C-alpha positions in Angstrom: -7.5 -9.0 -18.5 -6.8 -11.8 -16.1 -6.9 -9.4 -13.1 -10.5 -8.5 -13.9 -11.6 -12.0 -14.6 -10.1 -13.2 -11.2 -11.6 -10.2 -9.5 -15.2 -11.0 -11.0 -14.7 -14.6 -10.3 -13.8 -14.4 -6.8 -16.7 -11.8 -6.4 -19.1 -14.2 -8.0 -18.0 -17.2 -6.1 -18.4 -15.5 -2.8 -21.6 -14.0 -3.7 -23.0 -17.2 -4.9 -22.3 -18.5 -1.4 -23.8 -15.7 0.4 -20.4 -14.8 1.9 -20.2 -11.1 3.1 -17.3 -9.6 1.3 -15.8 -6.9 -0.9 -13.5 -7.1 -3.8 -11.6 -3.8 -4.4 -8.5 -2.3 -6.0 -7.3 -2.5 -9.6 -7.0 -5.5 -11.7 -3.1 -5.7 -11.1 -3.5 -5.2 -7.4 -6.6 -5.9 -5.4 -8.1 -7.2 -2.2 -10.9 -9.5 -1.2 -12.0 -8.9 2.3 -14.4 -10.7 4.3 -16.8 -7.9 5.7 -20.1 -6.5 5.7 -18.9 -3.1 4.7 -19.2 -2.0 1.1 -15.8 -0.4 1.0 -12.7 -0.5 3.2 -10.9 2.7 2.9 -8.1 2.7 5.3 -6.2 0.6 7.9 -8.7 1.7 10.6 -11.6 0.2 8.6 -9.8 -3.4 8.7 -11.5 -3.9 12.1 -14.7 -4.5 10.2 -13.1 -7.5 8.5 -13.2 -11.0 9.6 -9.4 -11.9 9.8 -10.0 -15.4 11.0 -12.2 -16.2 8.0 -9.5 -14.9 5.8 -7.1 -17.2 7.7 -9.2 -20.3 7.1 -9.6 -19.3 3.5 -5.9 -18.8 3.1 -5.2 -22.1 4.6 -7.6 -24.0 2.3 -6.4 -22.3 -0.9 -2.9 -23.3 0.2 -3.8 -26.8 0.5 -5.2 -26.7 -3.0 -1.8 -25.1 -4.5 -2.6 -21.4 -4.6 -0.8 -19.1 -2.4 -2.4 -15.9 -1.0 -0.5 -13.5 1.4 -1.1 -14.5 5.0 -1.9 -11.1 6.0 -5.2 -9.9 4.9 -4.2 -6.3 4.6 -1.9 -7.3 1.7 -3.0 -7.1 -1.9 -3.2 -10.0 -4.5 -0.8 -9.1 -7.5 -1.1 -10.3 -10.9 1.9 -10.7 -13.1 2.8 -11.1 -16.6 3.7 -14.5 -15.9 0.1 -15.5 -14.9 -1.8 -17.4 -17.6 -5.2 -18.6 -18.5 -4.0 -21.9 -16.8 -3.3 -20.1 -13.5 -6.4 -18.2 -13.5 -8.5 -21.3 -14.1 -6.9 -23.1 -11.5 -7.0 -20.3 -8.9 -10.8 -19.9 -9.5 -11.3 -23.6 -9.3 -9.6 -23.8 -5.9 -11.4 -20.7 -4.9 -14.7 -22.6 -5.6 -13.6 -25.7 -3.9 -12.2 -24.1 -0.7 -15.3 -21.8 0.1 -17.2 -24.6 2.0 -14.2 -25.9 3.9 -13.2 -22.2 4.8 -16.6 -21.4 6.1 -16.4 -24.0 8.8 -15.0 -22.3 12.0 -12.2 -24.3 13.5 -11.1 -24.7 17.2 -8.1 -25.8 18.7 -8.1 -29.4 19.7 -8.1 -30.2 23.3 -6.3 -33.4 24.4 -7.6 -35.1 27.6 -5.1 -36.9 29.7 -5.8 -40.2 31.2 -6.5 -40.1 34.8 
């Protein structure tokens, strides 16, 4: 039940913020991918996914105490130990992190004194 709620919650949050994405898989093991495609069928289709966007999002979620796999190709797993508390925390962190994750980051460049 929590896997379906998490999938729906992620889909709803990203949709609300007009973020191109797909949430696919089964409630026990699924992916959310930043893409304009309706489905990602295989490894070759991953070239249509925004992996930098995922990296920014993964970082923002980690800052909020939720760990997703660093590699976008990996699935999100739901386990028996996940409760409503973890579900609520994850969705709240997801909602909170969307804005920060949408901001493209660039490496800082340091100027040297002449």
